[in-house]
C-alpha positions as CSV (number, residue, x, y, z in Angstrom):
1,M,-15.4,133.4,-12.1
2,V,-15.7,132.9,-8.0
3,K,-17.9,135.0,-5.9
4,I,-16.6,136.8,-3.2
5,C,-18.7,138.3,-1.1
6,F,-17.5,141.8,0.4
7,I,-19.5,143.0,4.0
8,R,-18.8,146.2,5.4
9,S,-18.1,147.4,9.3
10,D,-21.9,148.7,8.9
11,G,-24.1,145.3,7.6
12,S,-23.9,146.3,3.3
13,E,-22.1,143.5,1.6
14,K,-21.8,143.3,-1.7
15,V,-20.7,139.9,-4.3
16,V,-18.5,140.6,-6.7
17,G,-16.7,138.2,-9.7
18,A,-12.7,137.9,-8.7
19,D,-10.5,136.2,-11.4
20,V,-8.5,133.4,-11.1
21,G,-5.7,133.1,-10.9
22,G,-5.6,137.2,-8.8
23,S,-5.9,137.5,-4.9
24,V,-9.6,139.2,-3.0
25,M,-7.5,143.0,-3.1
26,D,-7.5,143.0,-6.7
27,A,-10.9,141.5,-6.6
28,A,-11.9,145.1,-4.9
29,R,-9.8,147.5,-6.4
30,M,-11.5,146.8,-9.7
31,N,-15.1,146.3,-8.3
32,N,-14.6,149.8,-5.9
33,I,-15.7,148.1,-1.9
34,P,-14.7,150.8,-0.7
35,G,-12.5,150.4,2.7
36,I,-10.5,148.5,0.9
37,E,-7.1,151.5,0.4
38,A,-4.4,149.3,-0.7
39,E,-2.6,151.6,-0.4
40,C,0.5,149.1,-2.0
41,G,-0.8,148.1,-4.3
42,G,-0.3,144.5,-3.7
43,A,3.0,144.2,-2.0
44,C,2.8,143.3,1.7
45,S,4.3,146.2,3.0
46,C,0.9,148.3,4.4
47,A,-2.4,146.3,6.0
48,T,-4.9,149.1,4.2
49,C,-6.5,146.3,2.7
50,H,-6.8,144.2,6.7
51,I,-10.0,141.1,6.5
52,Y,-11.3,139.4,8.5
53,V,-12.5,136.0,7.3
54,D,-15.5,134.0,7.6
55,P,-14.8,131.0,10.5
56,G,-16.4,128.9,8.1
57,W,-13.6,130.0,5.5
58,R,-10.3,130.3,8.2
59,D,-9.4,126.6,6.7
60,R,-10.2,127.6,3.1
61,V,-7.8,130.3,2.7
62,G,-5.6,129.6,4.6
63,E,-3.1,130.5,7.1
64,A,-1.1,133.7,6.9
65,S,2.6,134.2,6.3
66,T,6.2,134.7,8.4
67,I,5.5,138.3,6.5
68,E,2.0,138.7,6.1
69,T,1.7,138.0,9.9
70,E,4.0,141.2,10.8
71,M,2.5,143.6,7.9
72,L,-0.8,142.7,9.9
73,E,0.9,144.6,13.2
74,L,1.1,147.2,12.2
75,A,-3.3,146.7,11.3
76,L,-5.9,148.2,14.1
77,G,-8.2,145.3,14.9
78,V,-7.4,142.7,14.5
79,R,-8.3,139.1,15.6
80,D,-7.9,135.5,15.5
81,E,-9.3,136.4,11.8
82,S,-7.2,138.7,10.5
83,R,-5.9,138.9,6.7
84,L,-4.6,140.5,4.2
85,A,-6.8,140.0,1.4
86,C,-3.9,141.0,-1.0
87,Q,-1.7,138.0,0.6
88,I,-5.3,136.0,-0.8
89,D,-4.9,134.4,-3.9
90,V,-8.8,133.9,-5.9
91,T,-8.6,129.9,-6.3
92,P,-12.1,127.9,-7.4
93,D,-12.3,126.8,-4.4
94,L,-13.0,130.2,-2.8
95,D,-16.3,130.6,-4.0
96,G,-18.5,132.2,-2.4
97,L,-15.6,133.2,-0.1
98,I,-17.1,135.5,2.8
99,V,-15.1,138.2,3.6
100,R,-15.9,141.3,6.5
101,I,-14.0,145.1,6.0
102,P,-13.1,146.6,9.6
103,E,-14.2,149.9,10.0
104,K,-11.4,151.4,10.1
105,Q,-7.8,150.7,7.9
106,G,-4.4,151.7,8.9
């Protein structure tokens, strides 16, 4: 099990266990992380699992695909570190991952 730290826009943190092979979105949903709506259930057809990957983790997480980049155009508050949690696969290399949740999804 990999640990992921979710930081809400108010600064509160919750560290959860995530199954290798699942997605960061799956971990958020299984642990009732507020702010991750995930309306499409991980199909990369909405932007309601928008997160900010901590700068120290961006290289390990990797770059967004073309379709993910297109979906992010629908999100609010997109920044360089923006990703969709449904598109980040949990691997052992991501143990300790830190992500921030935007104030609003959309």
